[in-house]
VMD Tcl script that builds the backbone (N, CA, C; Angstrom):
set m [mol new atoms 564]
animate dup $m
set s [atomselect $m all]
$s set {name element resname resid chain x y z} {
  {N N PHE 1 A 133.723 115.770 49.143}
  {CA C PHE 1 A 133.948 117.262 48.720}
  {C C PHE 1 A 133.285 117.476 47.443}
  {N N PRO 2 A 133.341 116.722 46.418}
  {CA C PRO 2 A 132.620 116.962 45.055}
  {C C PRO 2 A 131.136 117.271 45.186}
  {N N MET 3 A 130.547 116.704 46.336}
  {CA C MET 3 A 129.063 116.925 46.534}
  {C C MET 3 A 128.882 118.404 46.878}
  {N N HIS 4 A 129.754 118.990 47.509}
  {CA C HIS 4 A 129.648 120.499 47.748}
  {C C HIS 4 A 129.797 121.180 46.536}
  {N N ILE 5 A 130.580 120.864 45.599}
  {CA C ILE 5 A 130.766 121.630 44.331}
  {C C ILE 5 A 129.435 121.358 43.600}
  {N N LEU 6 A 128.805 120.077 43.593}
  {CA C LEU 6 A 127.668 119.965 42.910}
  {C C LEU 6 A 126.384 120.943 43.460}
  {N N GLY 7 A 126.597 121.042 44.872}
  {CA C GLY 7 A 125.595 121.988 45.508}
  {C C GLY 7 A 125.694 123.365 45.104}
  {N N PHE 8 A 127.089 123.928 44.979}
  {CA C PHE 8 A 127.290 125.277 44.422}
  {C C PHE 8 A 126.870 125.372 43.062}
  {N N LEU 9 A 126.872 124.378 42.254}
  {CA C LEU 9 A 126.502 124.358 40.796}
  {C C LEU 9 A 124.967 124.319 40.732}
  {N N GLY 10 A 124.158 124.132 41.813}
  {CA C GLY 10 A 122.776 124.227 41.688}
  {C C GLY 10 A 122.075 122.854 41.782}
  {N N MET 11 A 122.792 121.758 41.965}
  {CA C MET 11 A 122.066 120.477 41.936}
  {C C MET 11 A 121.260 120.425 43.263}
  {N N PRO 12 A 119.896 120.122 43.041}
  {CA C PRO 12 A 119.069 119.954 44.383}
  {C C PRO 12 A 119.277 118.557 44.962}
  {N N ARG 13 A 118.939 118.429 46.154}
  {CA C ARG 13 A 119.111 117.243 46.781}
  {C C ARG 13 A 117.773 116.481 46.974}
  {N N ARG 14 A 117.993 115.275 47.426}
  {CA C ARG 14 A 116.769 114.442 47.681}
  {C C ARG 14 A 116.065 114.171 46.369}
  {N N ILE 15 A 116.707 113.999 45.168}
  {CA C ILE 15 A 116.057 113.637 43.922}
  {C C ILE 15 A 116.828 112.345 43.346}
  {N N TYR 16 A 116.176 111.406 42.932}
  {CA C TYR 16 A 116.794 110.103 42.663}
  {C C TYR 16 A 117.369 110.138 41.221}
  {N N THR 17 A 116.899 110.975 40.402}
  {CA C THR 17 A 117.480 111.148 38.992}
  {C C THR 17 A 117.428 112.565 38.495}
  {N N TYR 18 A 118.393 112.898 37.626}
  {CA C TYR 18 A 118.428 114.328 36.878}
  {C C TYR 18 A 118.398 114.165 35.443}
  {N N PRO 19 A 117.956 115.276 34.856}
  {CA C PRO 19 A 118.019 115.385 33.374}
  {C C PRO 19 A 119.559 115.558 32.959}
  {N N GLU 20 A 119.898 115.114 31.803}
  {CA C GLU 20 A 121.117 115.282 31.280}
  {C C GLU 20 A 121.389 116.743 30.723}
  {N N GLY 21 A 122.698 117.027 30.664}
  {CA C GLY 21 A 123.046 118.443 30.130}
  {C C GLY 21 A 122.979 119.584 30.994}
  {N N LEU 22 A 122.943 119.319 32.375}
  {CA C LEU 22 A 123.006 120.370 33.300}
  {C C LEU 22 A 124.270 120.710 33.772}
  {N N GLY 23 A 125.317 119.904 33.414}
  {CA C GLY 23 A 126.636 120.236 34.035}
  {C C GLY 23 A 126.972 119.293 35.218}
  {N N TRP 24 A 126.219 118.502 35.590}
  {CA C TRP 24 A 126.479 117.739 36.677}
  {C C TRP 24 A 126.918 116.227 36.500}
  {N N ASP 25 A 126.835 115.831 35.206}
  {CA C ASP 25 A 127.036 114.443 35.054}
  {C C ASP 25 A 128.329 113.995 35.463}
  {N N GLY 26 A 129.416 114.584 35.213}
  {CA C GLY 26 A 130.823 114.093 35.478}
  {C C GLY 26 A 131.092 114.035 36.932}
  {N N ILE 27 A 130.672 115.184 37.561}
  {CA C ILE 27 A 131.032 115.210 38.998}
  {C C ILE 27 A 130.133 114.137 39.726}
  {N N ASN 28 A 128.842 114.198 39.277}
  {CA C ASN 28 A 127.980 113.214 39.814}
  {C C ASN 28 A 128.378 111.769 39.829}
  {N N MET 29 A 129.022 111.431 38.621}
  {CA C MET 29 A 129.605 110.040 38.500}
  {C C MET 29 A 130.741 109.848 39.347}
  {N N LEU 30 A 131.623 110.847 39.473}
  {CA C LEU 30 A 132.832 110.738 40.366}
  {C C LEU 30 A 132.315 110.541 41.851}
  {N N VAL 31 A 131.190 111.204 42.216}
  {CA C VAL 31 A 130.769 111.114 43.553}
  {C C VAL 31 A 130.139 109.661 43.835}
  {N N SER 32 A 129.524 109.088 42.817}
  {CA C SER 32 A 128.954 107.746 42.772}
  {C C SER 32 A 130.092 106.737 42.925}
  {N N ILE 33 A 131.092 106.862 42.080}
  {CA C ILE 33 A 132.275 105.940 42.241}
  {C C ILE 33 A 132.920 106.163 43.565}
  {N N GLY 34 A 132.997 107.278 44.016}
  {CA C GLY 34 A 133.639 107.532 45.414}
  {C C GLY 34 A 132.851 106.798 46.404}
  {N N GLY 35 A 131.526 106.955 46.387}
  {CA C GLY 35 A 130.747 106.318 47.339}
  {C C GLY 35 A 130.850 104.835 47.385}
  {N N ALA 36 A 130.859 104.308 46.123}
  {CA C ALA 36 A 131.074 102.862 46.044}
  {C C ALA 36 A 132.468 102.340 46.563}
  {N N VAL 37 A 133.406 103.073 46.287}
  {CA C VAL 37 A 134.649 102.680 46.855}
  {C C VAL 37 A 134.671 102.833 48.279}
  {N N PHE 38 A 134.198 103.952 48.842}
  {CA C PHE 38 A 133.965 103.968 50.311}
  {C C PHE 38 A 133.191 102.882 50.979}
  {N N GLY 39 A 132.047 102.582 50.252}
  {CA C GLY 39 A 131.397 101.476 50.861}
  {C C GLY 39 A 132.051 100.071 50.721}
  {N N LEU 40 A 132.838 99.814 49.735}
  {CA C LEU 40 A 133.611 98.652 49.568}
  {C C LEU 40 A 134.747 98.650 50.675}
  {N N GLY 41 A 135.355 99.696 50.870}
  {CA C GLY 41 A 136.478 99.822 52.010}
  {C C GLY 41 A 135.765 99.493 53.393}
  {N N THR 42 A 134.644 100.141 53.640}
  {CA C THR 42 A 133.931 99.701 54.837}
  {C C THR 42 A 133.620 98.373 55.021}
  {N N ALA 43 A 133.004 97.896 53.955}
  {CA C ALA 43 A 132.716 96.241 53.896}
  {C C ALA 43 A 133.887 95.404 54.257}
  {N N LEU 44 A 135.101 95.766 53.587}
  {CA C LEU 44 A 136.212 94.992 53.822}
  {C C LEU 44 A 136.776 95.162 55.339}
  {N N THR 45 A 136.620 96.362 55.885}
  {CA C THR 45 A 136.959 96.607 57.292}
  {C C THR 45 A 136.027 95.737 58.144}
  {N N VAL 46 A 134.735 95.720 57.910}
  {CA C VAL 46 A 133.905 94.922 58.724}
  {C C VAL 46 A 134.091 93.448 58.563}
  {N N LEU 47 A 134.470 92.980 57.296}
  {CA C LEU 47 A 134.713 91.627 57.091}
  {C C LEU 47 A 136.030 91.240 57.832}
  {N N ASN 48 A 137.156 92.043 57.779}
  {CA C ASN 48 A 138.295 91.764 58.470}
  {C C ASN 48 A 138.093 91.721 60.041}
  {N N LEU 49 A 137.145 92.602 60.546}
  {CA C LEU 49 A 136.882 92.545 61.916}
  {C C LEU 49 A 136.218 91.305 62.322}
  {N N VAL 50 A 135.269 90.868 61.495}
  {CA C VAL 50 A 134.519 89.640 61.867}
  {C C VAL 50 A 135.485 88.367 61.757}
  {N N LEU 51 A 136.256 88.172 60.635}
  {CA C LEU 51 A 137.009 87.152 60.519}
  {C C LEU 51 A 138.162 87.106 61.635}
  {N N SER 52 A 138.635 88.270 62.008}
  {CA C SER 52 A 139.685 88.324 63.051}
  {C C SER 52 A 139.185 87.878 64.441}
  {N N ARG 53 A 137.882 88.420 64.648}
  {CA C ARG 53 A 137.316 88.083 66.096}
  {C C ARG 53 A 136.986 86.574 66.070}
  {N N ARG 54 A 136.654 85.950 64.953}
  {CA C ARG 54 A 136.271 84.471 64.885}
  {C C ARG 54 A 137.434 83.606 64.816}
  {N N TRP 55 A 138.413 83.844 63.870}
  {CA C TRP 55 A 139.501 82.841 63.665}
  {C C TRP 55 A 140.877 83.520 63.933}
  {N N GLY 56 A 140.871 84.692 64.306}
  {CA C GLY 56 A 142.256 85.292 64.375}
  {C C GLY 56 A 142.963 84.824 65.592}
  {N N LYS 57 A 144.317 84.936 65.659}
  {CA C LYS 57 A 145.072 84.539 66.894}
  {C C LYS 57 A 145.440 85.840 67.579}
  {N N PRO 58 A 145.500 85.889 68.756}
  {CA C PRO 58 A 146.022 87.108 69.631}
  {C C PRO 58 A 147.413 87.494 69.116}
  {N N ALA 59 A 147.507 88.858 69.088}
  {CA C ALA 59 A 148.697 89.388 68.510}
  {C C ALA 59 A 150.093 89.426 69.328}
  {N N GLY 60 A 149.809 89.203 70.762}
  {CA C GLY 60 A 150.829 89.232 71.787}
  {C C GLY 60 A 151.357 90.475 72.186}
  {N N ASN 61 A 152.411 90.597 73.013}
  {CA C ASN 61 A 152.843 91.743 73.561}
  {C C ASN 61 A 153.477 92.871 72.682}
  {N N ASP 62 A 154.205 92.536 71.790}
  {CA C ASP 62 A 154.839 93.447 70.883}
  {C C ASP 62 A 154.862 92.880 69.425}
  {N N PRO 63 A 153.730 92.890 68.730}
  {CA C PRO 63 A 153.628 92.291 67.441}
  {C C PRO 63 A 154.386 93.102 66.430}
  {N N TRP 64 A 154.679 94.392 66.634}
  {CA C TRP 64 A 155.293 95.264 65.538}
  {C C TRP 64 A 156.815 95.326 65.743}
  {N N ARG 65 A 157.339 94.907 66.857}
  {CA C ARG 65 A 158.799 94.918 67.195}
  {C C ARG 65 A 158.988 96.584 67.132}
  {N N ALA 66 A 158.058 97.248 67.899}
  {CA C ALA 66 A 158.083 98.674 67.935}
  {C C ALA 66 A 159.294 99.211 68.961}
  {N N ASP 67 A 159.541 100.553 68.785}
  {CA C ASP 67 A 160.652 101.035 69.448}
  {C C ASP 67 A 160.322 101.847 70.739}
  {N N THR 68 A 158.885 102.009 70.959}
  {CA C THR 68 A 158.446 102.911 72.099}
  {C C THR 68 A 157.980 102.156 73.281}
  {N N LEU 69 A 157.969 102.841 74.469}
  {CA C LEU 69 A 157.825 102.170 75.631}
  {C C LEU 69 A 156.423 101.525 75.945}
  {N N GLU 70 A 155.404 102.061 75.122}
  {CA C GLU 70 A 154.091 101.420 75.416}
  {C C GLU 70 A 154.035 99.852 74.991}
  {N N TRP 71 A 154.971 99.496 74.191}
  {CA C TRP 71 A 155.109 98.169 73.644}
  {C C TRP 71 A 155.815 97.361 74.590}
  {N N ALA 72 A 156.570 97.953 75.708}
  {CA C ALA 72 A 157.402 97.111 76.572}
  {C C ALA 72 A 156.627 96.332 77.713}
  {N N THR 73 A 155.325 96.781 77.757}
  {CA C THR 73 A 154.570 96.112 78.843}
  {C C THR 73 A 153.704 94.996 78.385}
  {N N THR 74 A 152.898 94.228 79.037}
  {CA C THR 74 A 152.119 93.168 78.485}
  {C C THR 74 A 150.823 93.703 77.754}
  {N N SER 75 A 150.299 92.878 76.960}
  {CA C SER 75 A 148.974 93.204 76.258}
  {C C SER 75 A 147.807 92.362 76.746}
  {N N PRO 76 A 146.796 92.868 77.322}
  {CA C PRO 76 A 146.580 94.211 77.648}
  {C C PRO 76 A 147.324 94.721 78.792}
  {N N PRO 77 A 147.670 96.035 78.874}
  {CA C PRO 77 A 148.581 96.478 79.932}
  {C C PRO 77 A 147.864 96.441 81.180}
  {N N PRO 78 A 148.601 96.318 82.469}
  {CA C PRO 78 A 147.931 96.446 83.706}
  {C C PRO 78 A 147.485 97.948 83.921}
  {N N HIS 79 A 146.647 98.237 84.998}
  {CA C HIS 79 A 146.284 99.647 85.125}
  {C C HIS 79 A 147.378 100.491 85.493}
  {N N TYR 80 A 148.456 99.924 85.988}
  {CA C TYR 80 A 149.586 100.864 86.495}
  {C C TYR 80 A 150.744 100.860 85.323}
  {N N ASN 81 A 150.594 100.104 84.176}
  {CA C ASN 81 A 151.481 100.052 83.008}
  {C C ASN 81 A 152.803 99.343 83.410}
  {N N PHE 82 A 153.615 99.940 84.252}
  {CA C PHE 82 A 154.894 99.331 84.594}
  {C C PHE 82 A 154.987 99.121 86.045}
  {N N LEU 83 A 155.643 98.098 86.434}
  {CA C LEU 83 A 155.800 97.821 87.931}
  {C C LEU 83 A 156.866 98.846 88.434}
  {N N ALA 84 A 157.864 99.255 87.579}
  {CA C ALA 84 A 158.794 100.355 87.892}
  {C C ALA 84 A 159.073 101.191 86.683}
  {N N ILE 85 A 159.222 102.486 86.761}
  {CA C ILE 85 A 159.390 103.318 85.728}
  {C C ILE 85 A 160.858 102.893 84.976}
  {N N PRO 86 A 160.660 102.466 83.627}
  {CA C PRO 86 A 161.917 102.136 83.001}
  {C C PRO 86 A 162.879 103.324 82.779}
  {N N GLU 87 A 164.131 103.064 82.829}
  {CA C GLU 87 A 164.999 104.113 82.442}
  {C C GLU 87 A 165.308 104.041 80.906}
  {N N VAL 88 A 165.339 105.215 80.326}
  {CA C VAL 88 A 165.534 105.318 78.863}
  {C C VAL 88 A 166.770 106.059 78.549}
  {N N ALA 89 A 167.584 105.429 77.749}
  {CA C ALA 89 A 168.911 106.102 77.422}
  {C C ALA 89 A 168.932 106.674 75.986}
  {N N GLY 90 A 167.919 106.311 75.208}
  {CA C GLY 90 A 168.002 106.790 73.795}
  {C C GLY 90 A 166.584 107.191 73.274}
  {N N ARG 91 A 166.576 107.651 72.128}
  {CA C ARG 91 A 165.375 107.916 71.364}
  {C C ARG 91 A 164.523 106.827 71.124}
  {N N HIS 92 A 164.971 105.628 70.841}
  {CA C HIS 92 A 164.247 104.392 70.406}
  {C C HIS 92 A 164.547 103.299 71.495}
  {N N PRO 93 A 163.913 103.368 72.749}
  {CA C PRO 93 A 164.358 102.477 73.779}
  {C C PRO 93 A 164.374 101.080 73.597}
  {N N LEU 94 A 163.231 100.605 72.898}
  {CA C LEU 94 A 163.098 99.332 72.683}
  {C C LEU 94 A 164.139 98.577 71.587}
  {N N TRP 95 A 164.553 99.531 70.613}
  {CA C TRP 95 A 165.446 99.068 69.693}
  {C C TRP 95 A 166.942 99.236 70.186}
  {N N ASP 96 A 167.145 100.206 70.998}
  {CA C ASP 96 A 168.519 100.444 71.575}
  {C C ASP 96 A 168.825 99.528 72.738}
  {N N GLN 97 A 167.921 99.356 73.555}
  {CA C GLN 97 A 168.196 98.485 74.700}
  {C C GLN 97 A 166.990 97.511 75.060}
  {N N HIS 98 A 166.480 96.805 74.105}
  {CA C HIS 98 A 165.378 95.990 74.206}
  {C C HIS 98 A 165.438 95.185 75.479}
  {N N ALA 99 A 166.475 94.453 75.738}
  {CA C ALA 99 A 166.603 93.531 76.984}
  {C C ALA 99 A 166.542 94.392 78.179}
  {N N GLU 100 A 167.201 95.536 78.313}
  {CA C GLU 100 A 167.145 96.235 79.641}
  {C C GLU 100 A 165.842 96.842 79.856}
  {N N VAL 101 A 165.244 97.455 78.877}
  {CA C VAL 101 A 163.990 98.111 79.135}
  {C C VAL 101 A 162.812 96.985 79.423}
  {N N ALA 102 A 162.867 95.859 78.708}
  {CA C ALA 102 A 161.930 94.796 78.998}
  {C C ALA 102 A 162.134 94.217 80.364}
  {N N LYS 103 A 163.385 94.167 80.934}
  {CA C LYS 103 A 163.790 93.693 82.236}
  {C C LYS 103 A 163.233 94.590 83.192}
  {N N SER 104 A 163.399 95.975 82.966}
  {CA C SER 104 A 162.913 97.005 83.822}
  {C C SER 104 A 161.520 97.082 83.940}
  {N N ALA 105 A 160.824 97.032 82.757}
  {CA C ALA 105 A 159.424 97.110 82.699}
  {C C ALA 105 A 158.747 95.921 83.355}
  {N N ALA 106 A 159.489 94.747 83.381}
  {CA C ALA 106 A 158.827 93.716 84.144}
  {C C ALA 106 A 159.109 93.704 85.552}
  {N N GLY 107 A 159.939 94.657 86.074}
  {CA C GLY 107 A 160.049 94.863 87.457}
  {C C GLY 107 A 161.228 94.198 87.997}
  {N N HIS 108 A 162.007 93.431 87.325}
  {CA C HIS 108 A 163.056 92.633 87.744}
  {C C HIS 108 A 164.367 93.510 88.032}
  {N N ALA 109 A 164.493 94.653 87.400}
  {CA C ALA 109 A 165.697 95.382 87.714}
  {C C ALA 109 A 165.480 96.442 88.829}
  {N N GLU 110 A 164.298 97.040 88.780}
  {CA C GLU 110 A 163.979 98.057 89.790}
  {C C GLU 110 A 163.013 97.661 90.889}
  {N N GLY 111 A 162.265 96.597 90.636}
  {CA C GLY 111 A 161.332 96.186 91.694}
  {C C GLY 111 A 160.019 96.954 91.607}
  {N N PRO 112 A 158.919 96.343 92.242}
  {CA C PRO 112 A 157.486 96.861 92.116}
  {C C PRO 112 A 157.294 97.991 93.158}
  {N N GLU 113 A 158.223 98.702 93.754}
  {CA C GLU 113 A 157.871 99.718 94.785}
  {C C GLU 113 A 157.140 100.863 94.328}
  {N N GLY 114 A 157.360 101.276 93.043}
  {CA C GLY 114 A 156.628 102.331 92.611}
  {C C GLY 114 A 155.275 102.120 92.389}
  {N N ALA 115 A 154.814 101.046 91.790}
  {CA C ALA 115 A 153.551 100.737 91.446}
  {C C ALA 115 A 152.737 100.419 92.705}
  {N N VAL 116 A 153.191 99.603 93.566}
  {CA C VAL 116 A 152.548 99.269 94.810}
  {C C VAL 116 A 152.265 100.461 95.674}
  {N N ALA 117 A 153.217 101.302 95.838}
  {CA C ALA 117 A 153.096 102.529 96.550}
  {C C ALA 117 A 152.410 103.619 95.825}
  {N N LYS 118 A 152.080 103.508 94.664}
  {CA C LYS 118 A 151.351 104.501 93.826}
  {C C LYS 118 A 152.343 105.781 93.894}
  {N N GLU 119 A 153.487 105.531 93.421}
  {CA C GLU 119 A 154.516 106.695 93.465}
  {C C GLU 119 A 155.223 106.732 92.033}
  {N N THR 120 A 155.681 107.921 91.706}
  {CA C THR 120 A 156.479 108.088 90.432}
  {C C THR 120 A 157.609 108.861 90.787}
  {N N PRO 121 A 158.720 108.598 90.020}
  {CA C PRO 121 A 159.919 109.566 90.443}
  {C C PRO 121 A 159.937 110.880 89.878}
  {N N ILE 122 A 160.459 111.867 90.503}
  {CA C ILE 122 A 160.597 113.243 89.953}
  {C C ILE 122 A 162.027 113.318 89.652}
  {N N THR 123 A 162.282 113.743 88.384}
  {CA C THR 123 A 163.678 113.771 87.773}
  {C C THR 123 A 164.122 115.163 87.719}
  {N N THR 124 A 165.578 115.281 87.573}
  {CA C THR 124 A 166.089 116.546 87.164}
  {C C THR 124 A 165.806 116.866 85.754}
  {N N GLY 125 A 165.741 118.044 85.321}
  {CA C GLY 125 A 165.429 118.448 83.999}
  {C C GLY 125 A 166.371 118.085 82.885}
  {N N LEU 126 A 167.709 118.181 83.098}
  {CA C LEU 126 A 168.707 117.935 82.028}
  {C C LEU 126 A 169.099 116.509 81.968}
  {N N ASP 127 A 169.393 115.817 83.007}
  {CA C ASP 127 A 169.919 114.483 82.934}
  {C C ASP 127 A 168.977 113.424 83.352}
  {N N ALA 128 A 167.796 113.801 83.771}
  {CA C ALA 128 A 166.662 112.805 83.984}
  {C C ALA 128 A 167.016 111.919 85.158}
  {N N VAL 129 A 167.784 112.320 86.131}
  {CA C VAL 129 A 168.029 111.520 87.400}
  {C C VAL 129 A 167.156 111.586 88.416}
  {N N PRO 130 A 166.476 110.500 88.823}
  {CA C PRO 130 A 165.438 110.596 89.952}
  {C C PRO 130 A 166.124 111.120 91.225}
  {N N HIS 131 A 165.404 112.070 91.724}
  {CA C HIS 131 A 165.929 112.608 93.191}
  {C C HIS 131 A 164.921 112.654 94.253}
  {N N GLU 132 A 163.595 112.463 93.897}
  {CA C GLU 132 A 162.647 112.187 95.015}
  {C C GLU 132 A 161.470 111.477 94.313}
  {N N LYS 133 A 160.403 111.133 95.178}
  {CA C LYS 133 A 159.185 110.467 94.701}
  {C C LYS 133 A 158.010 111.223 94.884}
  {N N MET 134 A 157.032 111.141 94.062}
  {CA C MET 134 A 155.714 111.893 94.168}
  {C C MET 134 A 154.605 110.816 94.140}
  {N N SER 135 A 153.681 110.978 95.085}
  {CA C SER 135 A 152.613 110.154 95.256}
  {C C SER 135 A 151.587 110.311 94.097}
  {N N ILE 136 A 150.935 109.318 93.604}
  {CA C ILE 136 A 150.000 109.333 92.501}
  {C C ILE 136 A 148.681 109.305 93.243}
  {N N PRO 137 A 147.908 110.336 92.804}
  {CA C PRO 137 A 146.517 110.289 93.467}
  {C C PRO 137 A 145.786 109.038 93.122}
  {N N GLU 138 A 144.760 108.679 94.078}
  {CA C GLU 138 A 143.923 107.545 93.921}
  {C C GLU 138 A 142.945 107.857 92.810}
  {N N ASP 139 A 142.382 106.834 92.305}
  {CA C ASP 139 A 141.388 106.797 91.292}
  {C C ASP 139 A 140.162 107.720 91.799}
  {N N THR 140 A 139.369 108.385 90.903}
  {CA C THR 140 A 138.313 109.114 91.260}
  {C C THR 140 A 137.147 109.272 90.270}
  {N N TYR 141 A 135.991 109.437 90.603}
  {CA C TYR 141 A 134.983 109.733 89.702}
  {C C TYR 141 A 134.767 111.167 89.302}
  {N N ALA 142 A 135.591 112.065 89.891}
  {CA C ALA 142 A 135.360 113.535 89.799}
  {C C ALA 142 A 135.395 114.011 88.497}
  {N N PRO 143 A 136.365 113.447 87.515}
  {CA C PRO 143 A 136.251 113.963 86.058}
  {C C PRO 143 A 134.951 113.708 85.428}
  {N N PHE 144 A 134.409 112.444 85.769}
  {CA C PHE 144 A 133.144 112.051 85.161}
  {C C PHE 144 A 132.053 112.908 85.586}
  {N N VAL 145 A 132.070 113.397 86.818}
  {CA C VAL 145 A 130.962 114.354 87.473}
  {C C VAL 145 A 131.246 115.700 86.809}
  {N N LEU 146 A 132.425 116.143 86.674}
  {CA C LEU 146 A 132.667 117.412 86.032}
  {C C LEU 146 A 132.195 117.390 84.539}
  {N N ALA 147 A 132.575 116.293 83.833}
  {CA C ALA 147 A 131.972 116.273 82.401}
  {C C ALA 147 A 130.421 116.103 82.417}
  {N N PHE 148 A 129.937 115.450 83.207}
  {CA C PHE 148 A 128.406 115.402 83.176}
  {C C PHE 148 A 127.874 116.819 83.519}
  {N N GLY 149 A 128.478 117.477 84.436}
  {CA C GLY 149 A 128.008 118.938 84.700}
  {C C GLY 149 A 128.019 119.843 83.384}
  {N N ILE 150 A 129.065 119.641 82.697}
  {CA C ILE 150 A 129.272 120.313 81.396}
  {C C ILE 150 A 128.315 119.958 80.477}
  {N N ALA 151 A 127.937 118.670 80.350}
  {CA C ALA 151 A 126.952 118.090 79.415}
  {C C ALA 151 A 125.468 118.784 79.776}
  {N N VAL 152 A 125.270 118.796 81.107}
  {CA C VAL 152 A 124.019 119.236 81.440}
  {C C VAL 152 A 123.958 120.765 81.269}
  {N N MET 153 A 125.013 121.446 81.328}
  {CA C MET 153 A 124.908 122.940 80.936}
  {C C MET 153 A 124.769 123.167 79.462}
  {N N PHE 154 A 125.351 122.271 78.601}
  {CA C PHE 154 A 124.974 122.428 77.146}
  {C C PHE 154 A 123.562 121.965 76.808}
  {N N LEU 155 A 123.151 121.014 77.561}
  {CA C LEU 155 A 121.732 120.612 77.455}
  {C C LEU 155 A 120.852 121.773 77.768}
  {N N ALA 156 A 121.317 122.659 78.598}
  {CA C ALA 156 A 120.417 123.838 79.101}
  {C C ALA 156 A 120.418 124.804 78.045}
  {N N LEU 157 A 121.403 124.943 77.221}
  {CA C LEU 157 A 121.497 125.831 76.214}
  {C C LEU 157 A 120.582 125.372 74.968}
  {N N LEU 158 A 120.401 123.999 74.956}
  {CA C LEU 158 A 119.506 123.474 73.757}
  {C C LEU 158 A 118.088 123.757 74.221}
  {N N VAL 159 A 117.672 123.348 75.414}
  {CA C VAL 159 A 116.318 123.476 75.842}
  {C C VAL 159 A 115.893 124.813 76.331}
  {N N GLN 160 A 116.948 125.714 76.507}
  {CA C GLN 160 A 116.776 127.144 76.943}
  {C C GLN 160 A 116.104 127.147 78.208}
  {N N GLY 161 A 116.700 126.315 79.181}
  {CA C GLY 161 A 116.151 126.200 80.459}
  {C C GLY 161 A 117.151 126.722 81.520}
  {N N PRO 162 A 116.947 127.926 82.160}
  {CA C PRO 162 A 117.916 128.383 83.202}
  {C C PRO 162 A 117.966 127.515 84.401}
  {N N ALA 163 A 116.873 126.910 84.788}
  {CA C ALA 163 A 116.986 125.885 85.875}
  {C C ALA 163 A 117.935 124.764 85.575}
  {N N VAL 164 A 117.832 124.256 84.450}
  {CA C VAL 164 A 118.733 123.105 84.016}
  {C C VAL 164 A 120.201 123.632 84.081}
  {N N ALA 165 A 120.479 124.921 83.567}
  {CA C ALA 165 A 121.762 125.536 83.567}
  {C C ALA 165 A 122.306 125.565 84.984}
  {N N VAL 166 A 121.541 125.949 86.003}
  {CA C VAL 166 A 121.848 126.151 87.319}
  {C C VAL 166 A 122.230 124.702 87.918}
  {N N ILE 167 A 121.513 123.671 87.617}
  {CA C ILE 167 A 121.862 122.426 88.028}
  {C C ILE 167 A 123.090 121.855 87.481}
  {N N GLY 168 A 123.272 122.174 86.169}
  {CA C GLY 168 A 124.542 121.736 85.560}
  {C C GLY 168 A 125.652 122.412 86.190}
  {N N LEU 169 A 125.597 123.768 86.365}
  {CA C LEU 169 A 126.740 124.548 87.013}
  {C C LEU 169 A 126.964 124.082 88.526}
  {N N VAL 170 A 125.846 123.650 89.196}
  {CA C VAL 170 A 126.164 123.044 90.567}
  {C C VAL 170 A 126.936 121.844 90.367}
  {N N ILE 171 A 126.486 120.859 89.582}
  {CA C ILE 171 A 127.210 119.647 89.240}
  {C C ILE 171 A 128.690 119.769 88.820}
  {N N LEU 172 A 128.791 120.809 87.911}
  {CA C LEU 172 A 130.182 121.122 87.450}
  {C C LEU 172 A 131.198 121.567 88.487}
  {N N VAL 173 A 130.592 122.536 89.448}
  {CA C VAL 173 A 131.394 123.056 90.516}
  {C C VAL 173 A 131.750 121.987 91.478}
  {N N VAL 174 A 130.683 121.089 91.826}
  {CA C VAL 174 A 131.024 120.091 92.797}
  {C C VAL 174 A 132.061 119.113 92.232}
  {N N GLY 175 A 131.979 118.781 91.028}
  {CA C GLY 175 A 132.974 117.869 90.409}
  {C C GLY 175 A 134.278 118.506 90.371}
  {N N LEU 176 A 134.375 119.781 90.015}
  {CA C LEU 176 A 135.733 120.483 89.877}
  {C C LEU 176 A 136.309 120.486 91.298}
  {N N LEU 177 A 135.639 120.951 92.246}
  {CA C LEU 177 A 136.129 121.162 93.628}
  {C C LEU 177 A 136.584 119.778 94.170}
  {N N ARG 178 A 135.758 118.788 93.985}
  {CA C ARG 178 A 136.067 117.339 94.556}
  {C C ARG 178 A 137.363 116.903 93.680}
  {N N TRP 179 A 137.418 117.149 92.472}
  {CA C TRP 179 A 138.688 116.666 91.832}
  {C C TRP 179 A 139.902 117.427 92.210}
  {N N THR 180 A 139.760 118.732 92.468}
  {CA C THR 180 A 140.830 119.603 93.012}
  {C C THR 180 A 141.322 119.074 94.379}
  {N N TRP 181 A 140.465 118.887 95.210}
  {CA C TRP 181 A 140.717 118.445 96.587}
  {C C TRP 181 A 141.254 117.060 96.605}
  {N N HIS 182 A 140.668 116.235 95.856}
  {CA C HIS 182 A 140.863 114.817 95.848}
  {C C HIS 182 A 142.348 114.507 95.464}
  {N N THR 183 A 143.015 115.305 94.621}
  {CA C THR 183 A 144.238 114.886 94.017}
  {C C THR 183 A 145.411 115.491 94.795}
  {N N GLU 184 A 145.175 116.140 96.000}
  {CA C GLU 184 A 146.299 116.642 96.661}
  {C C GLU 184 A 147.332 115.580 96.867}
  {N N VAL 185 A 148.490 115.796 97.045}
  {CA C VAL 185 A 149.679 114.872 97.096}
  {C C VAL 185 A 149.949 114.871 98.639}
  {N N ASP 186 A 150.090 113.458 99.173}
  {CA C ASP 186 A 150.555 113.373 100.533}
  {C C ASP 186 A 151.927 113.944 100.778}
  {N N SER 187 A 152.192 114.404 101.924}
  {CA C SER 187 A 153.629 114.787 102.092}
  {C C SER 187 A 154.300 113.823 102.838}
  {N N ARG 188 A 154.663 112.646 102.258}
  {CA C ARG 188 A 155.339 111.517 102.836}
  {C C ARG 188 A 156.811 111.718 102.764}
}
mol reanalyze $m
mol bondsrecalc $m
mol representation Tube
mol addrep $m
């Protein structure tokens, strides 16, 4: 941000040295020190990454002893996260009931029926009691197609090409319609 102030004070860019006494010396020194600190921090981060990749040991499932459910599954998590939806009775489920949530997350208490059948429970609003099951849609490439269509539309704005915009719009509509129709839930 001090570089913006220097620009407002009239300091030109792309010049390697400046004459003294123009009022830029102190802020320019602050910017130089900040750049050096930023560079040092980046170098330490890269060094830590390299050393950790080479000699570091894996962290395990819950290295932080965290309190939220994303740490109740294995690391890396499976694509379905939990074999069965864990029941939560408090604000900090892994601290309040670590053994019960871990047991439920491993599928020993509730079984793997939800993950295998690609279903999730629908619960009541106040007490969160499951009362029916909802089918989870199958995986689809439709969101990628939709995003690609949007990207082509923005490309059309850059190149000022109406034909490219029409192509992007067609891709966008096809992706949106496919995604909408693809995710209908079976009435099992």
